[in-house]
N, C-alpha and C positions, 0 to 999 in steps of 0.2 A: 505493498497500501503504499502513496505513497504521503513525502512527509511536506508535500509546498500547504502553505494556508490560502485563503483564498485572495489576498491582497497577491501571489507569488506569482497564483494564477491570471490575475488581471494583466503584473506585469509582464506577464508570458507575449498575452491577448499582444497589448500595445506594441512589442515586438513584431507579433506576425502584422500586426495592422499596416504598425513602421516601411516594413519587409514591404510587403506589397503595394504604400505610397510610394515608394522609390521609385519601383520600378511603372508604377503609372505618371510619375512625373520624367522619368525617362523616355516613355512615349508620351506625353507633350513637349516634350521637348525637339525630336523628331521632327513630330509635327508641325512645332513654332515655326523648325529652324531647320533641318534639311529634309524631309519631306519628299526630295525628289532627289538626291543622293546616296539615304537612311535608309528607304520604304522597305525595305530586305532584311531591315530588321526588325520588321512591327511583326511576323508570324509569331517568331520565337519569342517577342517578345511578351506579345497576347498572352500565348500558350503557358507563362509564367506570370503573370499577371492570375492568370483564371486558378491556378493550383494556389497563388499565394493566397488569393480570396476565397480561397475552397479551403484552405488547412487554415485560418484565422476562423471560419463561419465554425469550420466542423469544433477550434479549440472552443471557441466562441460555446456549442450547445452542450459537447460533451463536458463541462464544469459548470453548465448553468449560467454565464456568467452576461 
């Protein structure tokens, strides 16, 4: 059984959300500045973002946050 407190779980969730936001920010930067040259990166980034959001949402649900 885990020794993590609710506060620890909230911190972990915040980390997972921050990771997703960092990926979204990278996508935003490409769209704003370099879409014509870096559009090839979009499918991989979109997949990473999807997985990061799913992981955060699943963690939130698993720990009733």
